[in-house]
N, C-alpha and C positions, 0 to 999 in steps of 0.2 A: 764345365767339368768333364764332359765326355771326351773332349778334345785333349785334356790333361791325362785322363785314363788311358786313352789310346796311345798317346805318346809314351806315357810311362810304361805301359805294357810291351811296347816295342823296344823299349830301352833307349829311345832317342835322347831323352833329357838325362837319364840317370848315369849314362856312360860318358856322354859328351859335355853336358852342361847341367850339372845337378842344381846349380844356383837358379837356373831359369825355372825349373819346376817349383822351387821354393818361393820365388817371386810370384808365380801365378797363383799358388796356394794362399800366399799371404794377401794378395789383392782381393781374391775370392772371399777370404774370411773377413776382410775389412768391409767389402761390399755387402755381405750377408749381415754383419753386425749393424751397418747403417740402416739396412732395409728392415731388420727387427726393431731397431730403435724408433724409426719413422712409423711402423705399423702400430707399436705400442703408444706413440703419441696420438695417432689418429683415434686409437680406442679410447684414450683419455679425453680427447676433445669430444667425441660422440657421447661419452658418459658424463660430460661436464665436470671432469676431475682433473683437467690439466692446470697445473700450478705454474705461474710464472714468478720468477725471482727478479722482481723489478729493482734496479739500481742504476746509478749513473754509469754510463758506457762511453768511453773515448771512441768515438766512431772512426776517426782516421787510423787509430792504433788497431781497432778490431778489423777493419778491412785490410790493412797492411799485413796483419798476421794471417788472415785467410789467404791473401795473395801469396805470401811467402811459403805458406805450408802447401799450396797447390803448385808451386813453381817446378819441383822436380818432376811432377807428372807431365806438365806441359813441355818442360825441356826434353824429357825422354821421347816425346812425340814431335819435337821440332816446331812446337807452336810458341810464338811470342805472346807472352802474357804482360800487359800493362794495366795499370789503374790510375785513375786521377780522382783523388779525394782532397779537397782543399785542406791544408793543414790547419786552418782555422775553422773547420766544419763543427768542431766543438763536441760537447757531451750531449748525449740523449739519454732519456730514461727508458730503460728496457731490460729484457732478459738477455744477457750476453750470450748464452748458448743458443737461444732461439735466433738471435741475430746472426750469429755465426752460421747456423744452419741455413738461414735465408741467403746470406752471402754466398755460401758454397752452392746453393740451388741456382743462383744467377750466374755462377762461374763454374759449370760442371766440368769434371776432369775425365769423363768417360770418353 
């Protein structure tokens, strides 16, 4: 954030590339939101109050969705992203949101 403030104060982004400042702010908000959500989850785990919404989850579709949602970030960094999940991997019983979080942890976009 200090870099953003310094750049904005100097007018570097606001005059030349106002969209770049907004992109930085948007990424920061998203990262802070994820951090807060993760901290709340840890608090619930410690307190023994984490509730899982167990249901059938199509694993290939879930991983495919995570890969596709991460692709723009990887593309912007010129990183090739591939995944290999057998189409017949089938359905698992789990909490789709927690499985999505786990998949994103295994495939960080930072």
